[in-house]
C-alpha positions as CSV (number, residue, x, y, z in Angstrom):
1,M,19.8,-30.5,-13.7
2,I,16.2,-31.1,-12.7
3,S,13.5,-31.1,-15.4
4,L,9.8,-31.0,-14.8
5,K,9.0,-31.4,-18.5
6,G,6.2,-28.8,-18.3
7,R,4.8,-30.0,-15.0
8,T,4.7,-27.9,-11.8
9,L,4.4,-28.9,-8.2
10,K,1.6,-26.8,-6.9
11,G,2.7,-24.8,-3.8
12,Y,6.4,-25.4,-4.4
13,F,7.1,-23.5,-7.6
14,V,5.9,-20.0,-8.5
15,E,5.5,-19.1,-12.1
16,M,7.9,-16.3,-13.0
17,K,6.1,-13.2,-14.1
18,P,7.4,-9.8,-15.1
19,K,8.0,-7.5,-12.1
20,A,4.9,-5.5,-11.4
21,T,4.0,-2.2,-9.9
22,L,1.7,-2.7,-6.9
23,I,-0.7,-0.2,-5.5
24,I,-1.8,-1.5,-2.1
25,G,-4.5,0.0,0.0
26,I,-4.1,-0.8,3.7
27,G,-6.8,-0.2,6.3
28,N,-9.8,-1.5,8.2
29,L,-13.1,-0.8,6.5
30,I,-15.1,-1.0,9.7
31,L,-13.1,1.8,11.5
32,T,-14.2,5.0,9.5
33,D,-11.1,6.8,8.2
34,E,-8.8,3.8,9.0
35,G,-10.2,2.2,5.8
36,L,-9.0,5.0,3.5
37,G,-6.4,2.9,1.7
38,V,-8.9,0.3,0.6
39,H,-11.4,3.1,-0.4
40,V,-8.6,4.6,-2.6
41,V,-7.8,1.3,-4.3
42,R,-11.5,0.8,-5.1
43,A,-11.7,4.3,-6.6
44,L,-8.6,3.5,-8.7
45,E,-10.4,0.4,-10.2
46,G,-12.2,2.7,-12.6
47,Q,-9.0,4.4,-13.8
48,A,-6.9,3.6,-16.9
49,L,-3.7,2.3,-15.4
50,P,-0.4,1.5,-17.2
51,P,0.3,-2.2,-18.0
52,G,1.8,-4.1,-15.2
53,V,0.1,-2.2,-12.4
54,Q,-1.8,-4.3,-9.9
55,L,-4.3,-3.0,-7.4
56,I,-4.4,-4.9,-4.1
57,E,-6.8,-4.4,-1.2
58,G,-4.4,-5.2,1.6
59,G,-6.9,-4.6,4.4
60,T,-5.2,-5.2,7.8
61,A,-3.5,-8.5,6.9
62,T,-0.1,-7.1,6.0
63,M,1.7,-10.4,6.4
64,D,-0.4,-11.8,3.5
65,L,1.4,-9.2,1.3
66,L,4.8,-10.8,1.7
67,P,4.8,-12.8,-1.6
68,A,3.6,-9.9,-3.6
69,L,6.2,-7.5,-2.0
70,C,9.0,-9.9,-2.9
71,D,8.1,-9.9,-6.6
72,A,7.3,-6.2,-7.1
73,E,9.5,-3.7,-8.8
74,R,7.6,-0.7,-7.4
75,I,5.2,-0.5,-4.5
76,I,2.8,2.4,-3.6
77,I,1.2,2.0,-0.2
78,I,-1.9,4.0,0.7
79,D,-2.8,4.3,4.4
80,V,-3.7,6.8,7.1
81,L,-0.8,8.5,8.7
82,M,-1.0,10.5,11.9
83,G,1.3,13.5,11.5
84,G,-0.5,16.2,13.4
85,G,-1.9,18.0,10.3
86,E,-5.4,18.8,9.4
87,P,-7.6,15.9,8.4
88,G,-7.1,15.1,4.8
89,T,-3.5,16.3,4.7
90,I,-1.5,14.1,2.3
91,Y,2.0,12.9,3.2
92,R,4.5,11.1,1.0
93,V,7.1,9.1,2.9
94,T,9.4,6.1,2.4
95,P,9.9,3.2,4.9
96,G,13.4,4.5,5.6
97,E,12.0,7.9,6.6
98,L,9.4,6.3,8.9
99,R,12.1,4.2,10.5
100,S,14.7,6.9,10.9
101,E,12.8,10.1,11.7
102,S,10.8,10.1,14.8
103,A,9.2,13.4,13.8
104,R,7.7,11.9,10.7
105,P,4.0,11.0,10.6
106,L,3.1,7.7,12.2
107,S,0.9,5.1,10.6
108,L,-1.6,3.0,12.5
109,H,0.0,0.0,10.6
110,Q,3.5,1.4,10.5
111,V,5.1,-1.4,12.6
112,G,3.2,-4.1,10.8
113,F,4.0,-3.0,7.3
114,L,7.6,-2.0,8.1
115,E,8.2,-5.4,9.6
116,V,6.7,-7.2,6.6
117,W,8.7,-5.0,4.3
118,G,11.8,-5.9,6.3
119,M,11.0,-9.6,5.9
120,A,10.5,-9.1,2.2
121,Q,13.9,-7.4,1.9
122,Q,15.5,-10.3,3.8
123,L,14.0,-12.6,1.2
124,G,15.5,-10.5,-1.6
125,A,12.9,-7.9,-2.3
126,E,14.4,-4.8,-3.9
127,G,11.3,-2.8,-5.0
128,E,11.0,0.9,-4.5
129,V,8.4,1.7,-1.8
130,V,6.5,4.9,-1.4
131,I,3.8,5.5,1.2
132,I,1.0,7.9,0.4
133,G,-0.6,8.7,3.7
134,V,-3.5,10.8,4.7
135,E,-4.2,12.4,8.1
136,P,-7.4,10.9,9.5
137,K,-10.1,12.8,11.4
138,E,-11.6,10.0,13.3
139,I,-10.9,6.3,13.9
140,S,-14.1,4.8,15.3
141,W,-16.7,2.2,14.5
142,G,-18.3,2.9,11.1
143,T,-18.0,1.9,7.5
144,E,-18.0,5.3,5.9
145,L,-15.1,7.8,5.7
146,T,-15.6,11.1,7.6
147,P,-16.7,14.0,5.3
148,E,-13.2,15.4,5.5
149,L,-11.6,12.3,4.1
150,Q,-14.4,11.7,1.7
151,A,-13.7,15.1,0.3
152,A,-9.9,14.3,0.2
153,L,-10.4,11.1,-1.7
154,P,-10.1,12.6,-5.2
155,R,-6.9,14.4,-4.2
156,V,-5.5,11.1,-2.8
157,V,-6.3,9.3,-6.1
158,T,-4.6,12.1,-8.0
159,A,-1.5,11.9,-5.7
160,V,-1.3,8.1,-6.3
161,L,-1.7,8.6,-10.1
162,E,1.0,11.3,-10.1
163,E,3.3,9.0,-8.1
164,L,2.7,6.3,-10.6
165,A,3.5,8.6,-13.5
166,G,6.6,9.9,-11.7
167,V,5.3,13.5,-11.3
C-alpha cells in the first residue's frame, strides 16, 4: 500500500470529485453561427442551475475536453448541426445516432467530438451524452450570430434546461 500522508504529486493524481453534469458549448466564435454553442453556454451563466452542473466553453478544442468527459455522469453538448432544416431548427441526437444513421444531421465538429468521446469511453467514461444541435444559417467570418440564430437562442437555452430537467 502506498501512502502519500496528505500530499499529492501535482500532475499525477487527480482529486476525486463527485460525478458532474457538464453542459459544453462547442463552436468557433469568429465564424458567425458556428459559435452558437459558446453563446448558449454564456446565456446559461445567468440561469439558476442544479448543484453539480458545470458550464464549459469548449470552443473548437474538443481534445481538451477529454479529462472532463471521463469524469462526467451526464454531458449535454450544444453545437450547430447541419440537417437540412430551416435555420434555427433544434435537433436532439446522441453520439450513437450520429455514428449509425447517415440520414441524421451532421455537425461541423461531429468527427472531432465523436472521436474524443470514443477516446473517453476507451478510458472508462460511462456518461450519458446528448447533443442539442441547431441548424445554422451561415458560417462565415463574423463574431455575431445571424438574426435567425439570435432569435433561436432563447429556445435553445430552454431546450438545454428541459434536457437538464429530464423533460
